[in-house]
C-alpha angles and dihedrals in degrees: 000000000000116000137166088264095050135273118329125203114213125206129185149124140208090301094058145268110340103176151004119195129187111238103213134139090291094052110035121211116256109213115221117230090236108025095187092052090048090052096050098084089049100048094117093043090050092047092050093046091049092053090046091054090046088058092246100107128060100175140022131237104197136127105257126196108178116172118222147113120296090257092050090050090050090053092046090051089052090052089058089059094059105103122239112272095018131103135203133191124246088249092052091049090051090051091050088055091051091248103106093168095051102077092124092050089047089051091051092049090046089054091053094055104134095197107052120182092023091052091040105223088151088075092069115091140168120285089252092054094258123140111250134187122330129174093233093047132262094277090061092044089052091049093051092049091047091050091053093044090052091047092048092051090050090051091050090050091048091051092048092049091048091052090051090057098040 
């Protein structure tokens, strides 16, 4: 699917969405013989991603079926708890998991997240606030964080305006 951060390839089955991969120069796009037929099982995923990129969605309600070790799944679950528009460090995420000395392992599990954007691994940054590795590249990570920051500011403005007219 085309998005503001480039083409995304979706993978899934009857259990749910299993993967999203960035289709950049390192991972070329494979064109389906019948693009509409290939999109059909992913209609809801596509619709939710489109509203996310339009700044109208802050969370996803989709069946997810990522495959990974128990530790990776624990980390990915913790990623889902990071609020829209916020970031945490790898060390903070490790502390939230009760594994304060495991920030490198948390980073490795974060890097293996098969469903980026929806499982928001882009919200994890370095302890000094720097952007660190991301499967789609740092430019895409920066764009996702900017999108969420813009959406968060709009939400704050909308709340303030609503309170003025209440």
